[in-house]
A tleap script that builds the chain and sets N, CA, C and O, in Angstrom:
source leaprc.protein.ff14SB
mol = sequence {
  NMET ASP ILE GLN SER ILE VAL ALA GLN LEU
  LYS GLN GLU LEU GLY ARG ILE GLU LYS ALA
  ILE ALA ALA LEU ALA GLY LEU ASP HIE SER
  ALA LEU ARG ARG GLY ARG ALA PRO LYS PRO
  SER LYS SER THR ARG ARG ARG ARG THR MET
  SER ALA ALA ALA ARG ALA LYS ILE ALA ALA
  ALA GLN ARG ALA ARG TRP ALA LYS GLN LYS
  ARG ARG THR GLY ALA LYS PRO THR SER THR
  VAL PRO LYS LYS ALA SER GLY ARG ARG GLY
  MET SER ALA VAL ALA ARG LYS LYS LEU SER
  THR LEU MET LYS ALA ARG TRP ALA ALA ARG
  LYS LYS ALA CALA
}
set mol.1.N position { -3.061 65.584 0.766 }
set mol.1.CA position { -3.103 65.033 2.097 }
set mol.1.C position { -1.932 65.579 2.910 }
set mol.1.O position { -0.784 65.588 2.465 }
set mol.2.N position { -2.254 66.019 4.079 }
set mol.2.CA position { -1.171 66.553 4.910 }
set mol.2.C position { -0.596 65.462 5.799 }
set mol.2.O position { -1.205 64.402 5.948 }
set mol.3.N position { 0.520 65.695 6.366 }
set mol.3.CA position { 1.261 64.729 7.160 }
set mol.3.C position { 0.485 64.356 8.421 }
set mol.3.O position { 0.543 63.208 8.863 }
set mol.4.N position { -0.233 65.301 8.999 }
set mol.4.CA position { -0.980 65.025 10.226 }
set mol.4.C position { -2.049 63.958 10.007 }
set mol.4.O position { -2.242 63.094 10.862 }
set mol.5.N position { -2.742 64.008 8.877 }
set mol.5.CA position { -3.793 63.007 8.620 }
set mol.5.C position { -3.173 61.625 8.353 }
set mol.5.O position { -3.737 60.600 8.738 }
set mol.6.N position { -2.018 61.611 7.696 }
set mol.6.CA position { -1.339 60.336 7.441 }
set mol.6.C position { -0.919 59.697 8.757 }
set mol.6.O position { -1.093 58.494 8.952 }
set mol.7.N position { -0.360 60.508 9.664 }
set mol.7.CA position { 0.062 59.999 10.970 }
set mol.7.C position { -1.149 59.481 11.735 }
set mol.7.O position { -1.057 58.446 12.396 }
set mol.8.N position { -2.282 60.176 11.662 }
set mol.8.CA position { -3.489 59.745 12.369 }
set mol.8.C position { -3.986 58.409 11.821 }
set mol.8.O position { -4.389 57.541 12.594 }
set mol.9.N position { -3.963 58.232 10.503 }
set mol.9.CA position { -4.391 56.975 9.900 }
set mol.9.C position { -3.461 55.824 10.301 }
set mol.9.O position { -3.917 54.716 10.582 }
set mol.10.N position { -2.149 56.102 10.324 }
set mol.10.CA position { -1.194 55.069 10.722 }
set mol.10.C position { -1.386 54.650 12.181 }
set mol.10.O position { -1.237 53.476 12.517 }
set mol.11.N position { -1.720 55.620 13.050 }
set mol.11.CA position { -1.968 55.299 14.454 }
set mol.11.C position { -3.216 54.431 14.597 }
set mol.11.O position { -3.247 53.507 15.410 }
set mol.12.N position { -4.259 54.737 13.790 }
set mol.12.CA position { -5.473 53.920 13.822 }
set mol.12.C position { -5.155 52.483 13.374 }
set mol.12.O position { -5.596 51.509 13.985 }
set mol.13.N position { -4.379 52.389 12.293 }
set mol.13.CA position { -3.997 51.074 11.776 }
set mol.13.C position { -3.171 50.304 12.815 }
set mol.13.O position { -3.336 49.095 12.983 }
set mol.14.N position { -2.277 51.026 13.510 }
set mol.14.CA position { -1.458 50.414 14.541 }
set mol.14.C position { -2.338 49.901 15.687 }
set mol.14.O position { -2.092 48.822 16.226 }
set mol.15.N position { -3.349 50.668 16.052 }
set mol.15.CA position { -4.276 50.235 17.111 }
set mol.15.C position { -5.012 48.963 16.709 }
set mol.15.O position { -5.179 48.059 17.527 }
set mol.16.N position { -5.454 48.885 15.450 }
set mol.16.CA position { -6.154 47.682 14.980 }
set mol.16.C position { -5.224 46.463 14.964 }
set mol.16.O position { -5.621 45.360 15.340 }
set mol.17.N position { -3.997 46.680 14.528 }
set mol.17.CA position { -3.039 45.576 14.472 }
set mol.17.C position { -2.725 45.063 15.871 }
set mol.17.O position { -2.636 43.854 16.087 }
set mol.18.N position { -2.556 45.983 16.826 }
set mol.18.CA position { -2.269 45.577 18.204 }
set mol.18.C position { -3.427 44.788 18.806 }
set mol.18.O position { -3.208 43.821 19.536 }
set mol.19.N position { -4.670 45.202 18.498 }
set mol.19.CA position { -5.831 44.467 18.991 }
set mol.19.C position { -5.872 43.055 18.396 }
set mol.19.O position { -6.180 42.089 19.094 }
set mol.20.N position { -5.562 42.947 17.118 }
set mol.20.CA position { -5.577 41.638 16.462 }
set mol.20.C position { -4.503 40.722 17.047 }
set mol.20.O position { -4.736 39.530 17.248 }
set mol.21.N position { -3.322 41.290 17.318 }
set mol.21.CA position { -2.237 40.501 17.905 }
set mol.21.C position { -2.628 40.037 19.302 }
set mol.21.O position { -2.368 38.889 19.664 }
set mol.22.N position { -3.239 40.897 20.078 }
set mol.22.CA position { -3.652 40.532 21.434 }
set mol.22.C position { -4.718 39.442 21.396 }
set mol.22.O position { -4.706 38.524 22.217 }
set mol.23.N position { -5.633 39.547 20.445 }
set mol.23.CA position { -6.690 38.535 20.345 }
set mol.23.C position { -6.102 37.178 19.955 }
set mol.23.O position { -6.492 36.144 20.496 }
set mol.24.N position { -5.170 37.195 19.021 }
set mol.24.CA position { -4.560 35.935 18.585 }
set mol.24.C position { -3.665 35.333 19.666 }
set mol.24.O position { -3.634 34.113 19.829 }
set mol.25.N position { -2.955 36.149 20.389 }
set mol.25.CA position { -2.075 35.657 21.440 }
set mol.25.C position { -2.887 35.090 22.600 }
set mol.25.O position { -2.433 34.167 23.278 }
set mol.26.N position { -4.071 35.623 22.835 }
set mol.26.CA position { -4.892 35.168 23.947 }
set mol.26.C position { -5.640 33.877 23.673 }
set mol.26.O position { -6.159 33.255 24.600 }
set mol.27.N position { -5.702 33.467 22.426 }
set mol.27.CA position { -6.444 32.250 22.104 }
set mol.27.C position { -5.669 31.011 22.536 }
set mol.27.O position { -4.449 30.937 22.388 }
set mol.28.N position { -6.396 30.053 23.067 }
set mol.28.CA position { -5.798 28.763 23.427 }
set mol.28.C position { -5.984 27.845 22.225 }
set mol.28.O position { -7.111 27.637 21.776 }
set mol.29.N position { -4.903 27.299 21.703 }
set mol.29.CA position { -4.986 26.491 20.486 }
set mol.29.C position { -5.755 25.202 20.707 }
set mol.29.O position { -6.388 24.705 19.776 }
set mol.30.N position { -5.722 24.641 21.917 }
set mol.30.CA position { -6.457 23.404 22.161 }
set mol.30.C position { -7.967 23.652 22.169 }
set mol.30.O position { -8.747 22.745 21.879 }
set mol.31.N position { -8.379 24.881 22.502 }
set mol.31.CA position { -9.804 25.189 22.521 }
set mol.31.C position { -10.358 25.270 21.101 }
set mol.31.O position { -11.549 25.040 20.892 }
set mol.32.N position { -9.513 25.594 20.124 }
set mol.32.CA position { -9.972 25.688 18.749 }
set mol.32.C position { -10.205 24.319 18.128 }
set mol.32.O position { -11.009 24.189 17.205 }
set mol.33.N position { -9.512 23.294 18.620 }
set mol.33.CA position { -9.562 21.971 18.001 }
set mol.33.C position { -10.922 21.326 18.238 }
set mol.33.O position { -11.418 21.290 19.364 }
set mol.34.N position { -11.515 20.820 17.165 }
set mol.34.CA position { -12.776 20.104 17.267 }
set mol.34.C position { -12.611 18.758 16.579 }
set mol.34.O position { -11.694 18.574 15.778 }
set mol.35.N position { -13.492 17.824 16.886 }
set mol.35.CA position { -13.476 16.534 16.202 }
set mol.35.C position { -12.600 15.516 16.902 }
set mol.35.O position { -12.259 15.656 18.076 }
set mol.36.N position { -12.247 14.494 16.153 }
set mol.36.CA position { -11.484 13.363 16.675 }
set mol.36.C position { -10.058 13.765 17.014 }
set mol.36.O position { -9.464 14.608 16.343 }
set mol.37.N position { -9.523 13.164 18.043 }
set mol.37.CA position { -8.151 13.446 18.450 }
set mol.37.C position { -7.193 12.913 17.388 }
set mol.37.O position { -7.508 11.926 16.724 }
set mol.38.N position { -6.045 13.536 17.216 }
set mol.38.CA position { -5.114 13.065 16.190 }
set mol.38.C position { -4.546 11.698 16.562 }
set mol.38.O position { -4.412 11.355 17.736 }
set mol.39.N position { -4.213 10.923 15.513 }
set mol.39.CA position { -3.642 9.599 15.742 }
set mol.39.C position { -2.229 9.750 16.281 }
set mol.39.O position { -1.528 10.704 15.944 }
set mol.40.N position { -1.818 8.819 17.110 }
set mol.40.CA position { -0.437 8.906 17.611 }
set mol.40.C position { 0.538 8.657 16.473 }
set mol.40.O position { 0.229 7.928 15.531 }
set mol.41.N position { 1.706 9.257 16.560 }
set mol.41.CA position { 2.682 9.070 15.503 }
set mol.41.C position { 3.191 7.634 15.533 }
set mol.41.O position { 3.134 6.964 16.564 }
set mol.42.N position { 3.685 7.175 14.397 }
set mol.42.CA position { 4.115 5.783 14.287 }
set mol.42.C position { 5.289 5.473 15.201 }
set mol.42.O position { 5.474 4.325 15.604 }
set mol.43.N position { 6.077 6.474 15.530 }
set mol.43.CA position { 7.243 6.212 16.364 }
set mol.43.C position { 6.851 5.872 17.800 }
set mol.43.O position { 7.595 5.175 18.489 }
set mol.44.N position { 5.691 6.353 18.262 }
set mol.44.CA position { 5.297 6.089 19.645 }
set mol.44.C position { 4.523 4.789 19.768 }
set mol.44.O position { 4.417 4.244 20.867 }
set mol.45.N position { 3.974 4.274 18.660 }
set mol.45.CA position { 3.165 3.070 18.722 }
set mol.45.C position { 4.067 1.850 18.594 }
set mol.45.O position { 4.897 1.787 17.687 }
set mol.46.N position { 3.913 0.884 19.488 }
set mol.46.CA position { 4.740 -0.323 19.453 }
set mol.46.C position { 4.037 -1.405 18.669 }
set mol.46.O position { 2.821 -1.566 18.767 }
set mol.47.N position { 4.806 -2.149 17.889 }
set mol.47.CA position { 4.243 -3.294 17.169 }
set mol.47.C position { 4.172 -4.481 18.113 }
set mol.47.O position { 5.048 -4.672 18.957 }
set mol.48.N position { 3.141 -5.261 17.966 }
set mol.48.CA position { 3.007 -6.448 18.792 }
set mol.48.C position { 3.821 -7.572 18.169 }
set mol.48.O position { 3.828 -7.750 16.951 }
set mol.49.N position { 4.487 -8.305 18.995 }
set mol.49.CA position { 5.252 -9.442 18.500 }
set mol.49.C position { 4.683 -10.716 19.098 }
set mol.49.O position { 4.144 -10.720 20.204 }
set mol.50.N position { 4.814 -11.779 18.353 }
set mol.50.CA position { 4.281 -13.052 18.790 }
set mol.50.C position { 5.434 -14.051 18.834 }
set mol.50.O position { 6.287 -14.062 17.947 }
set mol.51.N position { 5.455 -14.870 19.844 }
set mol.51.CA position { 6.531 -15.849 19.958 }
set mol.51.C position { 6.346 -16.932 18.904 }
set mol.51.O position { 5.255 -17.112 18.363 }
set mol.52.N position { 7.427 -17.651 18.623 }
set mol.52.CA position { 7.370 -18.731 17.638 }
set mol.52.C position { 6.426 -19.834 18.100 }
set mol.52.O position { 5.732 -20.445 17.287 }
set mol.53.N position { 6.400 -20.085 19.392 }
set mol.53.CA position { 5.513 -21.121 19.930 }
set mol.53.C position { 4.044 -20.734 19.739 }
set mol.53.O position { 3.209 -21.568 19.389 }
set mol.54.N position { 3.749 -19.472 19.971 }
set mol.54.CA position { 2.363 -19.010 19.798 }
set mol.54.C position { 1.956 -19.083 18.331 }
set mol.54.O position { 0.832 -19.470 18.013 }
set mol.55.N position { 2.881 -18.706 17.430 }
set mol.55.CA position { 2.577 -18.798 15.999 }
set mol.55.C position { 2.330 -20.242 15.584 }
set mol.55.O position { 1.408 -20.521 14.818 }
set mol.56.N position { 3.158 -21.170 16.090 }
set mol.56.CA position { 2.992 -22.584 15.759 }
set mol.56.C position { 1.658 -23.108 16.274 }
set mol.56.O position { 0.991 -23.892 15.598 }
set mol.57.N position { 1.269 -22.675 17.472 }
set mol.57.CA position { 0.001 -23.118 18.059 }
set mol.57.C position { -1.181 -22.633 17.214 }
set mol.57.O position { -2.121 -23.385 16.959 }
set mol.58.N position { -1.123 -21.383 16.787 }
set mol.58.CA position { -2.198 -20.818 15.959 }
set mol.58.C position { -2.243 -21.528 14.611 }
set mol.58.O position { -3.325 -21.834 14.109 }
set mol.59.N position { -1.072 -21.795 14.016 }
set mol.59.CA position { -1.026 -22.472 12.717 }
set mol.59.C position { -1.609 -23.879 12.820 }
set mol.59.O position { -2.344 -24.309 11.931 }
set mol.60.N position { -1.287 -24.601 13.898 }
set mol.60.CA position { -1.820 -25.953 14.080 }
set mol.60.C position { -3.341 -25.920 14.237 }
set mol.60.O position { -4.045 -26.774 13.699 }
set mol.61.N position { -3.833 -24.944 14.966 }
set mol.61.CA position { -5.285 -24.819 15.153 }
set mol.61.C position { -5.969 -24.519 13.821 }
set mol.61.O position { -7.046 -25.045 13.541 }
set mol.62.N position { -5.341 -23.669 12.999 }
set mol.62.CA position { -5.931 -23.335 11.704 }
set mol.62.C position { -5.927 -24.555 10.778 }
set mol.62.O position { -6.895 -24.791 10.055 }
set mol.63.N position { -4.830 -25.333 10.802 }
set mol.63.CA position { -4.781 -26.548 9.980 }
set mol.63.C position { -5.873 -27.523 10.402 }
set mol.63.O position { -6.483 -28.181 9.558 }
set mol.64.N position { -6.120 -27.614 11.700 }
set mol.64.CA position { -7.178 -28.496 12.189 }
set mol.64.C position { -8.545 -28.019 11.700 }
set mol.64.O position { -9.397 -28.828 11.332 }
set mol.65.N position { -8.748 -26.695 11.701 }
set mol.65.CA position { -10.028 -26.165 11.198 }
set mol.65.C position { -10.204 -26.473 9.721 }
set mol.65.O position { -11.295 -26.840 9.284 }
set mol.66.N position { -9.126 -26.324 8.949 }
set mol.66.CA position { -9.219 -26.629 7.512 }
set mol.66.C position { -9.531 -28.107 7.285 }
set mol.66.O position { -10.366 -28.450 6.450 }
set mol.67.N position { -8.854 -28.977 8.035 }
set mol.67.CA position { -9.091 -30.411 7.888 }
set mol.67.C position { -10.543 -30.755 8.246 }
set mol.67.O position { -11.181 -31.551 7.559 }
set mol.68.N position { -11.049 -30.164 9.301 }
set mol.68.CA position { -12.429 -30.406 9.717 }
set mol.68.C position { -13.394 -29.938 8.633 }
set mol.68.O position { -14.375 -30.617 8.330 }
set mol.69.N position { -13.111 -28.782 8.056 }
set mol.69.CA position { -13.973 -28.242 7.005 }
set mol.69.C position { -13.957 -29.152 5.775 }
set mol.69.O position { -14.997 -29.390 5.160 }
set mol.70.N position { -12.781 -29.655 5.423 }
set mol.70.CA position { -12.679 -30.544 4.256 }
set mol.70.C position { -13.407 -31.855 4.505 }
set mol.70.O position { -14.042 -32.389 3.595 }
set mol.71.N position { -13.327 -32.389 5.734 }
set mol.71.CA position { -14.039 -33.618 6.053 }
set mol.71.C position { -15.539 -33.405 5.952 }
set mol.71.O position { -16.262 -34.277 5.470 }
set mol.72.N position { -16.008 -32.248 6.404 }
set mol.72.CA position { -17.434 -31.956 6.419 }
set mol.72.C position { -17.978 -31.826 5.005 }
set mol.72.O position { -19.062 -32.329 4.712 }
set mol.73.N position { -17.239 -31.160 4.125 }
set mol.73.CA position { -17.727 -30.946 2.768 }
set mol.73.C position { -17.421 -32.122 1.855 }
set mol.73.O position { -17.958 -32.202 0.750 }
set mol.74.N position { -16.567 -33.033 2.299 }
set mol.74.CA position { -16.217 -34.177 1.465 }
set mol.74.C position { -15.302 -33.796 0.319 }
set mol.74.O position { -15.308 -34.446 -0.726 }
set mol.75.N position { -14.520 -32.751 0.507 }
set mol.75.CA position { -13.611 -32.314 -0.552 }
set mol.75.C position { -12.497 -33.321 -0.738 }
set mol.75.O position { -12.032 -33.940 0.219 }
set mol.76.N position { -12.076 -33.478 -1.981 }
set mol.76.CA position { -10.991 -34.397 -2.286 }
set mol.76.C position { -9.663 -33.713 -1.988 }
set mol.76.O position { -9.578 -32.486 -2.036 }
set mol.77.N position { -8.639 -34.479 -1.684 }
set mol.77.CA position { -7.320 -33.864 -1.526 }
set mol.77.C position { -6.888 -33.198 -2.828 }
set mol.77.O position { -7.266 -33.630 -3.917 }
set mol.78.N position { -6.109 -32.163 -2.701 }
set mol.78.CA position { -5.752 -31.382 -3.889 }
set mol.78.C position { -4.914 -32.162 -4.881 }
set mol.78.O position { -4.915 -31.827 -6.066 }
set mol.79.N position { -4.190 -33.204 -4.442 }
set mol.79.CA position { -3.321 -33.942 -5.353 }
set mol.79.C position { -4.123 -34.796 -6.329 }
set mol.79.O position { -3.633 -35.074 -7.423 }
set mol.80.N position { -5.341 -35.227 -5.978 }
set mol.80.CA position { -6.129 -36.073 -6.865 }
set mol.80.C position { -7.084 -35.284 -7.741 }
set mol.80.O position { -7.728 -35.863 -8.616 }
set mol.81.N position { -7.195 -33.989 -7.534 }
set mol.81.CA position { -8.080 -33.167 -8.344 }
set mol.81.C position { -7.423 -32.965 -9.700 }
set mol.81.O position { -6.288 -32.490 -9.763 }
set mol.82.N position { -8.111 -33.316 -10.798 }
set mol.82.CA position { -7.478 -33.163 -12.116 }
set mol.82.C position { -7.286 -31.691 -12.466 }
set mol.82.O position { -8.091 -30.833 -12.101 }
set mol.83.N position { -6.196 -31.425 -13.184 }
set mol.83.CA position { -5.926 -30.055 -13.597 }
set mol.83.C position { -6.871 -29.656 -14.708 }
set mol.83.O position { -7.284 -30.482 -15.522 }
set mol.84.N position { -7.204 -28.391 -14.730 }
set mol.84.CA position { -8.052 -27.878 -15.792 }
set mol.84.C position { -7.210 -27.775 -17.050 }
set mol.84.O position { -6.139 -27.168 -17.035 }
set mol.85.N position { -7.685 -28.362 -18.133 }
set mol.85.CA position { -6.933 -28.344 -19.381 }
set mol.85.C position { -6.962 -26.949 -19.980 }
set mol.85.O position { -8.006 -26.299 -20.025 }
set mol.86.N position { -5.810 -26.503 -20.435 }
set mol.86.CA position { -5.765 -25.184 -21.046 }
set mol.86.C position { -6.208 -25.300 -22.497 }
set mol.86.O position { -6.318 -26.408 -23.021 }
set mol.87.N position { -6.458 -24.198 -23.139 }
set mol.87.CA position { -6.938 -24.186 -24.513 }
set mol.87.C position { -5.876 -24.607 -25.517 }
set mol.87.O position { -6.221 -25.011 -26.627 }
set mol.88.N position { -4.592 -24.527 -25.164 }
set mol.88.CA position { -3.526 -24.857 -26.102 }
set mol.88.C position { -3.091 -26.303 -25.953 }
set mol.88.O position { -3.128 -26.877 -24.864 }
set mol.89.N position { -2.682 -26.873 -27.065 }
set mol.89.CA position { -2.094 -28.208 -27.013 }
set mol.89.C position { -0.585 -28.060 -26.959 }
set mol.89.O position { -0.043 -27.023 -27.340 }
set mol.90.N position { 0.078 -29.074 -26.496 }
set mol.90.CA position { 1.527 -29.048 -26.436 }
set mol.90.C position { 2.142 -29.158 -27.815 }
set mol.90.O position { 1.491 -29.607 -28.759 }
set mol.91.N position { 3.395 -28.748 -27.934 }
set mol.91.CA position { 4.098 -28.809 -29.207 }
set mol.91.C position { 4.922 -30.095 -29.247 }
set mol.91.O position { 5.572 -30.454 -28.265 }
set mol.92.N position { 4.892 -30.772 -30.365 }
set mol.92.CA position { 5.654 -32.015 -30.477 }
set mol.92.C position { 7.140 -31.711 -30.583 }
set mol.92.O position { 7.532 -30.586 -30.891 }
set mol.93.N position { 7.962 -32.721 -30.325 }
set mol.93.CA position { 9.412 -32.549 -30.394 }
set mol.93.C position { 9.856 -32.214 -31.809 }
set mol.93.O position { 10.785 -31.427 -31.993 }
set mol.94.N position { 9.219 -32.786 -32.793 }
set mol.94.CA position { 9.573 -32.524 -34.199 }
set mol.94.C position { 9.294 -31.055 -34.541 }
set mol.94.O position { 10.119 -30.386 -35.163 }
set mol.95.N position { 8.126 -30.565 -34.128 }
set mol.95.CA position { 7.773 -29.169 -34.411 }
set mol.95.C position { 8.723 -28.219 -33.690 }
set mol.95.O position { 9.113 -27.192 -34.247 }
set mol.96.N position { 9.101 -28.553 -32.452 }
set mol.96.CA position { 10.026 -27.721 -31.694 }
set mol.96.C position { 11.391 -27.658 -32.383 }
set mol.96.O position { 12.008 -26.595 -32.454 }
set mol.97.N position { 11.851 -28.793 -32.884 }
set mol.97.CA position { 13.131 -28.857 -33.576 }
set mol.97.C position { 13.085 -28.030 -34.863 }
set mol.97.O position { 14.046 -27.331 -35.184 }
set mol.98.N position { 11.986 -28.103 -35.590 }
set mol.98.CA position { 11.819 -27.348 -36.843 }
set mol.98.C position { 11.866 -25.846 -36.575 }
set mol.98.O position { 12.535 -25.105 -37.296 }
set mol.99.N position { 11.153 -25.397 -35.532 }
set mol.99.CA position { 11.171 -23.978 -35.175 }
set mol.99.C position { 12.571 -23.537 -34.750 }
set mol.99.O position { 13.003 -22.428 -35.066 }
set mol.100.N position { 13.263 -24.399 -34.045 }
set mol.100.CA position { 14.608 -24.075 -33.592 }
set mol.100.C position { 15.538 -23.848 -34.773 }
set mol.100.O position { 16.294 -22.877 -34.785 }
set mol.101.N position { 15.492 -24.737 -35.774 }
set mol.101.CA position { 16.374 -24.570 -36.948 }
set mol.101.C position { 16.004 -23.322 -37.740 }
set mol.101.O position { 16.886 -22.632 -38.250 }
set mol.102.N position { 14.722 -23.027 -37.848 }
set mol.102.CA position { 14.295 -21.811 -38.559 }
set mol.102.C position { 14.812 -20.557 -37.856 }
set mol.102.O position { 15.308 -19.639 -38.509 }
set mol.103.N position { 14.696 -20.516 -36.517 }
set mol.103.CA position { 15.160 -19.342 -35.776 }
set mol.103.C position { 16.669 -19.193 -35.884 }
set mol.103.O position { 17.169 -18.076 -36.019 }
set mol.104.N position { 17.409 -20.308 -35.826 }
set mol.104.CA position { 18.857 -20.240 -35.962 }
set mol.104.C position { 19.259 -19.708 -37.325 }
set mol.104.O position { 20.233 -18.965 -37.443 }
set mol.105.N position { 18.509 -20.087 -38.359 }
set mol.105.CA position { 18.790 -19.583 -39.707 }
set mol.105.C position { 18.521 -18.077 -39.778 }
set mol.105.O position { 19.285 -17.341 -40.402 }
set mol.106.N position { 17.436 -17.616 -39.139 }
set mol.106.CA position { 17.129 -16.176 -39.129 }
set mol.106.C position { 18.215 -15.391 -38.405 }
set mol.106.O position { 18.636 -14.330 -38.866 }
set mol.107.N position { 18.667 -15.919 -37.264 }
set mol.107.CA position { 19.704 -15.233 -36.490 }
set mol.107.C position { 21.005 -15.159 -37.287 }
set mol.107.O position { 21.686 -14.134 -37.273 }
set mol.108.N position { 21.346 -16.240 -37.978 }
set mol.108.CA position { 22.567 -16.261 -38.780 }
set mol.108.C position { 22.469 -15.253 -39.916 }
set mol.108.O position { 23.446 -14.569 -40.220 }
set mol.109.N position { 21.284 -15.151 -40.559 }
set mol.109.CA position { 21.108 -14.187 -41.658 }
set mol.109.C position { 21.207 -12.758 -41.127 }
set mol.109.O position { 21.817 -11.902 -41.767 }
set mol.110.N position { 20.618 -12.497 -39.971 }
set mol.110.CA position { 20.681 -11.148 -39.391 }
set mol.110.C position { 22.104 -10.774 -39.000 }
set mol.110.O position { 22.535 -9.638 -39.200 }
set mol.111.N position { 22.834 -11.745 -38.436 }
set mol.111.CA position { 24.222 -11.502 -38.039 }
set mol.111.C position { 25.103 -11.252 -39.261 }
set mol.111.O position { 26.007 -10.418 -39.226 }
set mol.112.N position { 24.833 -11.975 -40.330 }
set mol.112.CA position { 25.592 -11.818 -41.580 }
set mol.112.C position { 25.325 -10.455 -42.201 }
set mol.112.O position { 26.234 -9.817 -42.734 }
set mol.113.N position { 24.052 -10.004 -42.127 }
set mol.113.CA position { 23.673 -8.701 -42.706 }
set mol.113.C position { 24.289 -7.565 -41.919 }
set mol.113.O position { 24.602 -6.520 -42.490 }
set mol.114.N position { 24.468 -7.742 -40.637 }
set mol.114.CA position { 25.044 -6.689 -39.792 }
set mol.114.C position { 26.519 -6.664 -39.959 }
set mol.114.O position { 27.196 -5.847 -39.334 }
savepdb mol mol.pdb
quit
């Protein structure tokens, strides 16, 4: 390959690169965007605040709705509803004391061995 053909190829490549740069520079980036607009960043969005009086008013209204609902269904107050019994029975004081002495003996034996 002679130098003249290499220079000619480089000039062709340069012409293609310049055309590509011109095409990319001429594009408007907003025209390429399709679909839903991007969400605003969190720093620009303000959180809504509610006054203490407004919160108290809403809470009172909600309590009234709950009371009305309980009256309608005839639900019992939660304090008189019996607790659901669990599957385990309680441990007697004697059994608890026996386990305590056994564990203390194990701890003493382990401490002595160490």
